[in-house]
PAZAKOL-371850 format. One record per residue (C-alpha): residue number from 1; x, y, z. Coordinates in steps of 0.25 Angstrom, whole numbers. Each point is the difference from the previous one (the first is absolute). Layout:
REM PAZAKOL-371850
NUM/X/Y/Z;
...
//
This chain:
REM PAZAKOL-371850
1/0/0/0;
2/5/14/-4;
3/-11/10/3;
4/-1/15/2;
5/-14/5/5;
6/3/15/2;
7/2/9/-12;
8/-4/14/-5;
9/-1/6/-14;
10/-2/13/-8;
11/-15/1/4;
12/3/3/14;
13/7/13/-3;
14/13/-3/8;
15/5/-12/-8;
16/5/-3/-14;
17/-2/-11/-10;
18/-13/-6/-6;
19/-6/-12/5;
20/5/-8/-12;
21/14/5/2;
22/-1/-6/14;
23/-5/-13/-6;
24/11/-1/-10;
25/10/3/11;
26/-6/-11/9;
27/1/-10/-12;
28/14/4/-2;
29/5/-2/14;
30/-8/-13/1;
31/-11/3/10;
32/-10/-11/2;
33/-11/10/5;
34/-1/15/-2;
35/-10/8/8;
36/-4/13/-6;
37/-5/9/12;
38/-1/14/-3;
39/-5/10/11;
40/-15/2/2;
41/-5/14/-4;
42/-1/10/12;
43/-13/1/7;
44/2/8/12;
45/7/12/-6;
46/-2/8/-12;
47/10/-4/-10;
48/0/14/-7;
49/2/7/13;
50/10/-9/6;
51/14/-4/-5;
52/2/-4/-15;
53/4/-14/-4;
54/-6/-7/12;
55/-8/-11/-6;
56/-8/-5/-11;
57/-12/9/-5;
58/-13/-6/3;
59/-4/0/-15;
60/13/-9/-3;
61/-4/-11/9;
62/-9/-8/-10;
63/11/2/-11;
64/10/-5/10;
65/-8/-13/3;
66/-4/-1/-15;
67/15/1/-5;
68/5/-10/12;
69/-10/-10/-4;
70/3/1/-15;
71/15/-2/3;
72/-3/-12/10;
73/-7/-7/-12;
74/11/5/-11;
75/12/-6/8;
76/-7/-12/7;
77/9/-10/-6;
78/13/8/4;
79/-3/5/14;
80/-11/0/11;
81/-6/14/2;
82/-8/3/12;
83/-9/13/-1;
84/1/7/13;
85/-2/14/7;
86/7/6/11;
87/-12/6/8;
88/4/10/10;
89/-7/-2/13;
90/-7/13/5;
91/-8/0/13;
92/-14/4/-3;
93/0/-3/-15;
94/-1/-15/1;
95/-13/0/-7;
96/5/8/-12;
97/13/-10/0;
98/-9/-12/0;
99/-8/6/-12;
100/13/1/-9;
101/4/-14/5;
102/-13/-7/-4;
103/-1/7/-13;
104/11/-7/-7;
105/5/-15/-1;
106/13/2/8;
107/10/-12/3;
108/4/7/13;
109/-1/14/7;
110/11/5/9;
111/-3/8/12;
112/10/11/2;
113/0/11/10;
114/6/13/-6;
115/-9/10/6;
116/-2/5/14;
117/-11/9/-3;
118/4/8/-11;
119/14/-1/2;
120/7/-10/-9;
121/11/-5/9;
122/7/-7/-12;
123/2/13/-8;
124/13/7/1;
125/-7/13/-4;
126/-7/0/14;
127/12/-3/9;
128/-3/13/7;
129/-12/-6/7;
130/10/-8/9;
131/5/13/6;
132/-14/3/6;
133/-2/-14/6;
134/5/-9/10;
135/6/-12/-7;
136/-5/-10/10;
137/-14/5/-1;
138/1/-1/-15;
139/5/-15/1;
140/-12/-3/9;
141/-9/6/-10;
142/6/-7/-12;
143/-1/-14/7;
144/-14/3/4;
145/-4/3/-15;
146/7/-13/-4;
147/-8/-8/11;
148/-13/6/-5;
149/4/-3/-15;
150/2/-15/4;
151/-13/0/8;
152/-8/6/-12;
153/-1/-12/-8;
154/3/7/-13;
155/14/-5/-3;
156/7/-12/-4;
157/14/4/6;
158/5/12/7;
159/12/8/-7;
160/12/5/7;
161/-6/-1/14;
162/12/8/7;
163/2/10/-11;
164/-1/11/10;
165/15/-1/1;
166/2/3/-14;
167/7/14/2;
168/8/-4/12;
169/-9/6/11;
170/2/-10/11;
171/-9/-1/12;
172/7/2/14;
173/-10/-10/6;
174/1/-15/-2;
175/-11/-3/-10;
176/2/-15/1;
177/-12/-3/8;
178/-9/9/-10;
179/7/-7/-12;
180/-4/-14/6;
181/-14/5/3;
182/-1/4/-14;
183/4/-13/-5;
184/-9/-7/9;
185/-12/7/-6;
186/5/-3/-14;
187/0/-14/4;
188/-13/0/7;
189/-7/5/-13;
190/8/-10/-9;
191/7/11/-9;
192/14/-2/-6;
193/11/10/0;
194/11/3/-10;
195/15/1/1;
196/2/13/-7;
197/14/1/-5;
198/0/15/-4;
199/4/5/14;
200/14/-4/-3;
201/1/11/-10;
202/-7/10/10;
203/6/7/12;
204/-5/-11/8;
205/10/-9/-6;
206/-9/-12/4;
207/-10/-8/-6;
208/-15/1/4;
209/-2/-6/10;
210/12/-2/9;
211/6/-13/2;
212/-5/0/15;
213/-15/2/-6;
214/2/-11/-10;
215/6/-10/11;
216/-13/3/8;
217/-9/-2/-12;
218/7/-13/-3;
219/-2/-4/15;
220/-15/2/-1;
221/-2/-5/-14;
222/-3/13/-9;
223/1/-3/-14;
224/11/9/-8;
225/1/4/-14;
226/11/9/-6;
227/0/13/-9;
228/11/9/-5;
229/-10/12/0;
230/7/4/-13;
231/-3/13/-6;
232/7/-2/-13;
233/2/-13/-8;
234/15/-1/2;
235/-3/-2/15;
236/-10/-12/-2;
237/4/-10/11;
238/12/9/5;
239/5/-6/13;
240/-10/-12/0;
241/11/-9/1;
242/4/6/13;
243/-15/-1/4;
244/-1/-15/-3;
245/14/-3/7;
246/-6/8/12;
247/-13/-8/1;
248/8/-13/-2;
249/9/3/11;
250/-11/3/9;
251/-7/-14/-4;
252/-10/4/-10;
253/-2/-11/-11;
254/-12/6/-8;
255/-4/13/-6;
256/-15/5/0;
257/-5/1/-14;
258/-14/5/-5;
259/-10/-2/-11;
260/-14/5/0;
261/1/5/15;
262/4/-15/4;
263/13/-2/7;
264/9/-12/-3;
265/14/-3/7;
266/10/-5/-9;
267/15/-5/3;
268/11/9/-5;
//
């Protein structure tokens, strides 16, 4: 098995490359399964009044799905394509998120926390927000949102569950118990997580989640998949060899894969 379940493309505004370029790259590097998973359109902020290049426009969503399904059929003899969506969890917008999810034939939906209110904690243009906030409070708000995403029943797996560390802001309190509590809730709702390798190229210099969180996830039996979070075709599967080695070292022997919102564990 050689898979990459987390990728982004030109429609999201802050990535480059067409869907077909990703597919061609996936074939070239020998991927068994390629997950297409562009960002859900923004729901809780006005895209025109917010910052540019944040997410796919709502009118592009059906075109994205149609193109992905066409490519899935076109290349079915060369690579297994999975049509997915990275669906931001926004507290209070669960009904609107569910409407988008139910409207299309997804293979999987990633639940990711990028926003705390209207602050996108993953956007380098909004780093000044940290100056007016207590880091420990931000961490607690972030994990509270991850827990609510897990409990929402909307998602097949959760993306980069400790991404709050992306820009190197570190809590001064021990967050270990909160991280384990978050994983316990994920387990209780039978949601998988991803090992996202993109943190190795961020200030965090660490995959998402940390090895400590992965070890606890293994201990309590949470399924794991992997993704590069590539925003350009050349970065497809970047550092996923390191991700696989980390998982094997911990004891994982299978990866979570998805088709038509159904999870299947396959050896890797």
